[in-house]
A tleap script that builds the chain and sets N, CA, C and O, in Angstrom:
source leaprc.protein.ff14SB
mol = sequence {
  NMET ARG ALA SER GLY TYR ARG THR SER THR
  GLN VAL GLY HIE HIE VAL LYS THR ILE GLU
  SER LEU GLU LEU SER ILE LYS ALA ASP SER
  LYS LEU ILE GLN LYS MET LYS THR LEU SER
  LYS LYS GLY ASN ALA THR SER TYR ASP SER
  ALA GLY ASN VAL SER LYS GLN GLU LEU GLU
  LEU ALA ILE LYS THR ASP ASP GLU LEU GLN
  ARG GLU VAL VAL ALA TRP MET GLU LYS ASN
  HIE PRO ASP LEU LEU GLU GLN CLYS
}
set mol.1.N position { -110.524 -76.755 -45.768 }
set mol.1.CA position { -111.787 -77.432 -46.129 }
set mol.1.C position { -112.253 -78.366 -45.025 }
set mol.1.O position { -113.437 -78.438 -44.697 }
set mol.2.N position { -111.325 -79.048 -44.484 }
set mol.2.CA position { -111.546 -80.100 -43.392 }
set mol.2.C position { -112.063 -79.376 -42.170 }
set mol.2.O position { -112.976 -79.875 -41.511 }
set mol.3.N position { -111.502 -78.190 -41.835 }
set mol.3.CA position { -111.884 -77.440 -40.585 }
set mol.3.C position { -113.246 -77.089 -40.603 }
set mol.3.O position { -113.939 -77.007 -39.589 }
set mol.4.N position { -113.695 -76.848 -41.934 }
set mol.4.CA position { -115.124 -76.309 -42.012 }
set mol.4.C position { -116.110 -77.492 -42.362 }
set mol.4.O position { -117.281 -77.259 -42.660 }
set mol.5.N position { -115.643 -78.646 -42.318 }
set mol.5.CA position { -116.461 -79.888 -42.448 }
set mol.5.C position { -116.647 -80.379 -43.891 }
set mol.5.O position { -117.563 -81.135 -44.214 }
set mol.6.N position { -115.726 -79.905 -44.737 }
set mol.6.CA position { -115.803 -80.306 -46.190 }
set mol.6.C position { -114.704 -81.387 -46.469 }
set mol.6.O position { -113.777 -81.551 -45.675 }
set mol.7.N position { -114.830 -82.117 -47.615 }
set mol.7.CA position { -113.865 -82.965 -48.063 }
set mol.7.C position { -114.086 -83.098 -49.573 }
set mol.7.O position { -115.225 -83.126 -50.039 }
set mol.8.N position { -112.914 -83.184 -50.381 }
set mol.8.CA position { -112.974 -83.507 -51.606 }
set mol.8.C position { -113.159 -85.001 -51.901 }
set mol.8.O position { -112.675 -85.811 -51.111 }
set mol.9.N position { -113.814 -85.414 -52.964 }
set mol.9.CA position { -113.901 -86.821 -53.284 }
set mol.9.C position { -112.634 -87.252 -53.978 }
set mol.9.O position { -111.995 -86.524 -54.738 }
set mol.10.N position { -112.309 -88.529 -53.649 }
set mol.10.CA position { -111.041 -89.100 -54.272 }
set mol.10.C position { -111.382 -89.394 -55.813 }
set mol.10.O position { -112.061 -90.365 -56.147 }
set mol.11.N position { -110.904 -88.563 -56.626 }
set mol.11.CA position { -111.153 -88.599 -57.974 }
set mol.11.C position { -110.058 -87.955 -58.708 }
set mol.11.O position { -109.336 -87.166 -58.098 }
set mol.12.N position { -109.840 -88.220 -60.029 }
set mol.12.CA position { -108.850 -87.430 -60.757 }
set mol.12.C position { -108.954 -85.938 -60.614 }
set mol.12.O position { -110.019 -85.381 -60.879 }
set mol.13.N position { -107.986 -85.316 -60.240 }
set mol.13.CA position { -107.888 -83.779 -60.092 }
set mol.13.C position { -108.243 -83.327 -58.713 }
set mol.13.O position { -108.300 -82.120 -58.478 }
set mol.14.N position { -108.500 -84.269 -57.726 }
set mol.14.CA position { -108.977 -83.672 -56.495 }
set mol.14.C position { -108.026 -82.770 -55.681 }
set mol.14.O position { -108.424 -81.930 -54.874 }
set mol.15.N position { -106.631 -83.044 -55.990 }
set mol.15.CA position { -105.722 -82.206 -55.342 }
set mol.15.C position { -105.725 -80.767 -55.844 }
set mol.15.O position { -105.476 -79.823 -55.094 }
set mol.16.N position { -106.044 -80.616 -57.268 }
set mol.16.CA position { -106.184 -79.314 -57.834 }
set mol.16.C position { -107.346 -78.619 -57.352 }
set mol.16.O position { -107.317 -77.402 -57.174 }
set mol.17.N position { -108.508 -79.414 -57.100 }
set mol.17.CA position { -109.656 -78.760 -56.544 }
set mol.17.C position { -109.422 -78.306 -55.276 }
set mol.17.O position { -109.803 -77.173 -54.984 }
set mol.18.N position { -108.785 -79.084 -54.361 }
set mol.18.CA position { -108.313 -78.524 -53.037 }
set mol.18.C position { -107.535 -77.408 -53.104 }
set mol.18.O position { -107.807 -76.534 -52.280 }
set mol.19.N position { -106.560 -77.182 -53.929 }
set mol.19.CA position { -105.829 -75.953 -54.182 }
set mol.19.C position { -106.651 -74.849 -54.517 }
set mol.19.O position { -106.541 -73.764 -53.946 }
set mol.20.N position { -107.560 -75.102 -55.517 }
set mol.20.CA position { -108.369 -73.908 -56.074 }
set mol.20.C position { -109.330 -73.457 -55.020 }
set mol.20.O position { -109.629 -72.264 -54.995 }
set mol.21.N position { -109.886 -74.347 -54.078 }
set mol.21.CA position { -110.748 -74.045 -53.116 }
set mol.21.C position { -110.164 -73.060 -51.962 }
set mol.21.O position { -110.951 -72.478 -51.216 }
set mol.22.N position { -108.845 -72.901 -51.845 }
set mol.22.CA position { -108.292 -72.069 -50.972 }
set mol.22.C position { -108.523 -70.664 -51.074 }
set mol.22.O position { -108.533 -69.913 -50.099 }
set mol.23.N position { -108.725 -70.278 -52.356 }
set mol.23.CA position { -109.159 -68.866 -52.609 }
set mol.23.C position { -110.516 -68.559 -52.151 }
set mol.23.O position { -110.753 -67.380 -51.885 }
set mol.24.N position { -111.473 -69.455 -52.011 }
set mol.24.CA position { -112.684 -69.226 -51.437 }
set mol.24.C position { -112.782 -69.484 -49.995 }
set mol.24.O position { -113.398 -68.735 -49.236 }
set mol.25.N position { -112.141 -70.603 -49.604 }
set mol.25.CA position { -112.214 -70.980 -48.189 }
set mol.25.C position { -111.412 -70.125 -47.308 }
set mol.25.O position { -111.971 -69.649 -46.320 }
set mol.26.N position { -110.144 -69.861 -47.539 }
set mol.26.CA position { -109.331 -69.000 -46.677 }
set mol.26.C position { -108.977 -67.618 -47.202 }
set mol.26.O position { -108.227 -66.823 -46.636 }
set mol.27.N position { -109.620 -67.427 -48.375 }
set mol.27.CA position { -109.315 -66.128 -48.976 }
set mol.27.C position { -107.750 -66.095 -49.474 }
set mol.27.O position { -107.192 -65.001 -49.549 }
set mol.28.N position { -107.183 -67.061 -49.747 }
set mol.28.CA position { -105.820 -67.032 -50.179 }
set mol.28.C position { -105.559 -66.248 -51.355 }
set mol.28.O position { -106.426 -66.209 -52.228 }
set mol.29.N position { -104.476 -65.614 -51.496 }
set mol.29.CA position { -104.169 -64.822 -52.526 }
set mol.29.C position { -104.177 -65.549 -53.876 }
set mol.29.O position { -103.709 -66.688 -53.893 }
set mol.30.N position { -104.633 -65.045 -54.949 }
set mol.30.CA position { -104.784 -65.828 -56.278 }
set mol.30.C position { -103.264 -66.024 -56.797 }
set mol.30.O position { -103.053 -67.050 -57.444 }
set mol.31.N position { -102.346 -65.269 -56.608 }
set mol.31.CA position { -100.944 -65.469 -56.957 }
set mol.31.C position { -100.477 -66.772 -56.283 }
set mol.31.O position { -99.881 -67.641 -56.918 }
set mol.32.N position { -100.775 -66.878 -54.948 }
set mol.32.CA position { -100.347 -68.014 -54.193 }
set mol.32.C position { -100.887 -69.395 -54.776 }
set mol.32.O position { -100.226 -70.431 -54.857 }
set mol.33.N position { -102.267 -69.209 -55.183 }
set mol.33.CA position { -102.990 -70.252 -55.780 }
set mol.33.C position { -102.327 -70.724 -57.080 }
set mol.33.O position { -102.055 -71.895 -57.345 }
set mol.34.N position { -102.123 -69.746 -57.786 }
set mol.34.CA position { -101.427 -70.064 -59.194 }
set mol.34.C position { -99.968 -70.779 -58.973 }
set mol.34.O position { -99.618 -71.705 -59.704 }
set mol.35.N position { -99.173 -70.300 -57.951 }
set mol.35.CA position { -97.949 -70.858 -57.644 }
set mol.35.C position { -98.105 -72.382 -57.096 }
set mol.35.O position { -97.242 -73.218 -57.365 }
set mol.36.N position { -99.101 -72.658 -56.416 }
set mol.36.CA position { -99.424 -73.928 -55.906 }
set mol.36.C position { -99.831 -74.802 -56.908 }
set mol.36.O position { -99.478 -75.979 -56.843 }
set mol.37.N position { -100.523 -74.403 -57.825 }
set mol.37.CA position { -101.028 -75.329 -59.015 }
set mol.37.C position { -99.740 -75.544 -59.952 }
set mol.37.O position { -99.501 -76.659 -60.416 }
set mol.38.N position { -98.967 -74.498 -60.198 }
set mol.38.CA position { -97.935 -74.755 -61.141 }
set mol.38.C position { -96.879 -75.738 -60.406 }
set mol.38.O position { -96.336 -76.612 -61.082 }
set mol.39.N position { -96.594 -75.613 -59.091 }
set mol.39.CA position { -95.765 -76.612 -58.355 }
set mol.39.C position { -96.379 -78.015 -58.221 }
set mol.39.O position { -95.676 -79.025 -58.197 }
set mol.40.N position { -97.650 -78.034 -58.139 }
set mol.40.CA position { -98.280 -79.299 -58.064 }
set mol.40.C position { -98.136 -80.066 -59.483 }
set mol.40.O position { -97.826 -81.257 -59.510 }
set mol.41.N position { -98.360 -79.373 -60.577 }
set mol.41.CA position { -98.273 -79.881 -61.898 }
set mol.41.C position { -96.730 -80.327 -62.179 }
set mol.41.O position { -96.473 -81.402 -62.720 }
set mol.42.N position { -95.791 -79.465 -61.789 }
set mol.42.CA position { -94.287 -79.811 -61.840 }
set mol.42.C position { -94.092 -81.113 -60.962 }
set mol.42.O position { -93.470 -82.047 -61.467 }
set mol.43.N position { -94.521 -81.212 -59.848 }
set mol.43.CA position { -94.432 -82.338 -58.897 }
set mol.43.C position { -94.973 -83.661 -59.557 }
set mol.43.O position { -94.358 -84.726 -59.508 }
set mol.44.N position { -96.111 -83.496 -60.140 }
set mol.44.CA position { -96.675 -84.710 -60.753 }
set mol.44.C position { -95.863 -85.025 -61.935 }
set mol.44.O position { -95.621 -86.215 -62.134 }
set mol.45.N position { -95.427 -84.190 -62.712 }
set mol.45.CA position { -94.644 -84.488 -63.919 }
set mol.45.C position { -93.234 -85.120 -63.396 }
set mol.45.O position { -92.758 -86.080 -64.001 }
set mol.46.N position { -92.676 -84.652 -62.437 }
set mol.46.CA position { -91.370 -85.180 -61.812 }
set mol.46.C position { -91.708 -86.669 -61.275 }
set mol.46.O position { -90.986 -87.642 -61.495 }
set mol.47.N position { -92.762 -86.696 -60.629 }
set mol.47.CA position { -92.992 -88.068 -60.041 }
set mol.47.C position { -93.168 -89.213 -61.076 }
set mol.47.O position { -92.788 -90.366 -60.871 }
set mol.48.N position { -93.791 -88.776 -62.225 }
set mol.48.CA position { -94.144 -89.872 -63.200 }
set mol.48.C position { -93.213 -89.929 -64.429 }
set mol.48.O position { -93.012 -90.985 -65.030 }
set mol.49.N position { -92.687 -88.823 -64.759 }
set mol.49.CA position { -92.006 -88.529 -66.008 }
set mol.49.C position { -90.362 -88.362 -66.023 }
set mol.49.O position { -89.647 -88.862 -66.892 }
set mol.50.N position { -89.939 -87.660 -65.037 }
set mol.50.CA position { -88.605 -87.395 -64.876 }
set mol.50.C position { -88.166 -87.148 -63.410 }
set mol.50.O position { -87.867 -86.037 -62.971 }
set mol.51.N position { -88.161 -88.315 -62.691 }
set mol.51.CA position { -87.709 -88.225 -61.353 }
set mol.51.C position { -86.419 -87.650 -61.185 }
set mol.51.O position { -85.550 -87.979 -61.992 }
set mol.52.N position { -86.127 -86.799 -60.223 }
set mol.52.CA position { -84.898 -86.157 -59.897 }
set mol.52.C position { -84.560 -84.942 -60.766 }
set mol.52.O position { -83.420 -84.480 -60.798 }
set mol.53.N position { -85.643 -84.406 -61.514 }
set mol.53.CA position { -85.389 -83.353 -62.434 }
set mol.53.C position { -85.978 -81.994 -61.765 }
set mol.53.O position { -86.727 -81.260 -62.409 }
set mol.54.N position { -85.615 -81.728 -60.518 }
set mol.54.CA position { -86.039 -80.472 -59.926 }
set mol.54.C position { -84.709 -79.718 -59.590 }
set mol.54.O position { -83.770 -80.300 -59.046 }
set mol.55.N position { -84.675 -78.473 -59.921 }
set mol.55.CA position { -83.536 -77.581 -59.751 }
set mol.55.C position { -83.680 -77.141 -58.289 }
set mol.55.O position { -84.740 -77.239 -57.671 }
set mol.56.N position { -82.571 -76.663 -57.791 }
set mol.56.CA position { -82.345 -76.021 -56.456 }
set mol.56.C position { -83.268 -74.809 -56.290 }
set mol.56.O position { -83.843 -74.611 -55.219 }
set mol.57.N position { -83.412 -73.992 -57.351 }
set mol.57.CA position { -84.411 -72.838 -57.442 }
set mol.57.C position { -85.875 -73.244 -57.343 }
set mol.57.O position { -86.709 -72.592 -56.715 }
set mol.58.N position { -86.131 -74.391 -58.023 }
set mol.58.CA position { -87.622 -74.899 -57.961 }
set mol.58.C position { -87.945 -75.371 -56.458 }
set mol.58.O position { -88.989 -75.082 -55.875 }
set mol.59.N position { -86.975 -76.082 -55.955 }
set mol.59.CA position { -87.134 -76.574 -54.560 }
set mol.59.C position { -87.249 -75.340 -53.516 }
set mol.59.O position { -88.055 -75.400 -52.587 }
set mol.60.N position { -86.517 -74.367 -53.686 }
set mol.60.CA position { -86.542 -73.153 -52.832 }
set mol.60.C position { -87.884 -72.614 -52.995 }
set mol.60.O position { -88.576 -72.457 -51.990 }
set mol.61.N position { -88.369 -72.288 -54.248 }
set mol.61.CA position { -89.549 -71.793 -54.482 }
set mol.61.C position { -90.743 -72.624 -53.872 }
set mol.61.O position { -91.697 -71.998 -53.411 }
set mol.62.N position { -90.739 -73.917 -53.848 }
set mol.62.CA position { -91.724 -74.843 -53.305 }
set mol.62.C position { -91.709 -74.615 -51.836 }
set mol.62.O position { -92.789 -74.466 -51.264 }
set mol.63.N position { -90.589 -74.573 -51.163 }
set mol.63.CA position { -90.571 -74.469 -49.663 }
set mol.63.C position { -91.072 -72.985 -49.301 }
set mol.63.O position { -91.865 -72.800 -48.379 }
set mol.64.N position { -90.571 -71.969 -50.065 }
set mol.64.CA position { -91.138 -70.688 -49.766 }
set mol.64.C position { -92.704 -70.452 -49.961 }
set mol.64.O position { -93.385 -69.702 -49.262 }
set mol.65.N position { -93.164 -71.236 -51.055 }
set mol.65.CA position { -94.664 -71.276 -51.353 }
set mol.65.C position { -95.308 -71.919 -50.240 }
set mol.65.O position { -96.367 -71.475 -49.797 }
set mol.66.N position { -94.697 -73.020 -49.715 }
set mol.66.CA position { -95.233 -73.832 -48.704 }
set mol.66.C position { -95.463 -73.061 -47.340 }
set mol.66.O position { -96.496 -73.084 -46.671 }
set mol.67.N position { -94.312 -72.383 -47.065 }
set mol.67.CA position { -94.283 -71.428 -45.871 }
set mol.67.C position { -95.298 -70.415 -45.864 }
set mol.67.O position { -95.906 -70.162 -44.825 }
set mol.68.N position { -95.556 -69.746 -47.067 }
set mol.68.CA position { -96.558 -68.742 -47.260 }
set mol.68.C position { -97.899 -69.288 -47.078 }
set mol.68.O position { -98.743 -68.641 -46.458 }
set mol.69.N position { -98.166 -70.497 -47.604 }
set mol.69.CA position { -99.408 -71.146 -47.518 }
set mol.69.C position { -99.704 -71.403 -45.898 }
set mol.69.O position { -100.771 -71.147 -45.340 }
set mol.70.N position { -98.748 -71.858 -45.392 }
set mol.70.CA position { -98.989 -72.307 -44.027 }
set mol.70.C position { -99.215 -71.071 -43.073 }
set mol.70.O position { -99.958 -71.136 -42.094 }
set mol.71.N position { -98.541 -69.983 -43.422 }
set mol.71.CA position { -98.865 -68.781 -42.633 }
set mol.71.C position { -100.389 -68.351 -42.828 }
set mol.71.O position { -101.109 -67.958 -41.909 }
set mol.72.N position { -100.759 -68.480 -44.116 }
set mol.72.CA position { -102.159 -67.998 -44.370 }
set mol.72.C position { -103.105 -68.914 -43.692 }
set mol.72.O position { -104.057 -68.477 -43.045 }
set mol.73.N position { -102.852 -70.220 -43.834 }
set mol.73.CA position { -103.774 -71.220 -43.192 }
set mol.73.C position { -103.843 -71.095 -41.650 }
set mol.73.O position { -104.914 -71.244 -41.061 }
set mol.74.N position { -102.693 -70.822 -41.011 }
set mol.74.CA position { -102.705 -70.697 -39.591 }
set mol.74.C position { -103.374 -69.427 -39.200 }
set mol.74.O position { -104.004 -69.431 -38.142 }
set mol.75.N position { -103.321 -68.324 -39.923 }
set mol.75.CA position { -103.966 -67.086 -39.588 }
set mol.75.C position { -105.470 -67.291 -39.786 }
set mol.75.O position { -106.244 -66.740 -39.003 }
set mol.76.N position { -105.895 -67.996 -40.714 }
set mol.76.CA position { -107.357 -68.326 -41.013 }
set mol.76.C position { -107.878 -69.156 -39.835 }
set mol.76.O position { -108.908 -68.826 -39.246 }
set mol.77.N position { -107.116 -70.305 -39.473 }
set mol.77.CA position { -107.502 -71.055 -38.410 }
set mol.77.C position { -107.618 -70.432 -37.126 }
set mol.77.O position { -108.543 -70.747 -36.377 }
set mol.78.N position { -106.619 -69.431 -36.749 }
set mol.78.CA position { -106.758 -68.688 -35.536 }
set mol.78.C position { -107.957 -67.892 -35.430 }
set mol.78.O position { -108.553 -67.787 -34.358 }
set mol.79.N position { -108.357 -67.299 -36.541 }
set mol.79.CA position { -109.522 -66.506 -36.663 }
set mol.79.C position { -110.807 -67.352 -36.635 }
set mol.79.O position { -111.746 -66.971 -35.937 }
set mol.80.N position { -110.888 -68.403 -37.311 }
set mol.80.CA position { -112.068 -69.124 -37.489 }
set mol.80.C position { -112.313 -70.494 -36.715 }
set mol.80.O position { -113.430 -70.903 -36.398 }
set mol.81.N position { -111.200 -71.096 -36.473 }
set mol.81.CA position { -111.330 -72.418 -35.734 }
set mol.81.C position { -110.152 -72.514 -34.651 }
set mol.81.O position { -109.412 -73.497 -34.681 }
set mol.82.N position { -109.978 -71.556 -33.744 }
set mol.82.CA position { -108.837 -71.653 -32.815 }
set mol.82.C position { -108.774 -72.883 -31.993 }
set mol.82.O position { -107.720 -73.383 -31.598 }
set mol.83.N position { -110.037 -73.372 -31.742 }
set mol.83.CA position { -110.102 -74.546 -31.014 }
set mol.83.C position { -109.380 -75.809 -31.641 }
set mol.83.O position { -109.097 -76.798 -30.964 }
set mol.84.N position { -109.137 -75.702 -32.854 }
set mol.84.CA position { -108.657 -76.870 -33.585 }
set mol.84.C position { -107.142 -76.899 -33.738 }
set mol.84.O position { -106.534 -77.859 -34.210 }
set mol.85.N position { -106.543 -75.701 -33.275 }
set mol.85.CA position { -105.124 -75.570 -33.170 }
set mol.85.C position { -104.507 -76.162 -31.993 }
set mol.85.O position { -105.037 -76.079 -30.885 }
set mol.86.N position { -103.352 -76.785 -32.210 }
set mol.86.CA position { -102.653 -77.413 -31.073 }
set mol.86.C position { -102.169 -76.382 -29.966 }
set mol.86.O position { -101.499 -75.405 -30.301 }
set mol.87.N position { -102.481 -76.590 -28.773 }
set mol.87.CA position { -102.003 -75.698 -27.816 }
set mol.87.C position { -100.547 -76.055 -27.358 }
set mol.87.O position { -100.190 -77.213 -27.142 }
set mol.88.N position { -99.810 -75.052 -27.241 }
set mol.88.CA position { -98.365 -75.443 -26.758 }
set mol.88.C position { -97.934 -75.033 -25.361 }
set mol.88.O position { -96.810 -75.323 -24.951 }
savepdb mol mol.pdb
quit
């Protein structure tokens, strides 16, 4: 969103709106969006209700999902905004 000049307003649910926007902004896979929403919901519950209650499998899924999202975002950035990517 930011690369295209958009921002969400800081309000209840703005993280979910950002996740949902990925399907439209970078054409992210709907299954990836659903995984991100599920992990976000679990993360919020863990933060507020039951800290430390994340299994090793849930952690591994979160890392795998994050890697998948990063690949999709980088591919989109390379195509649409290569000037914003860090040169190495």
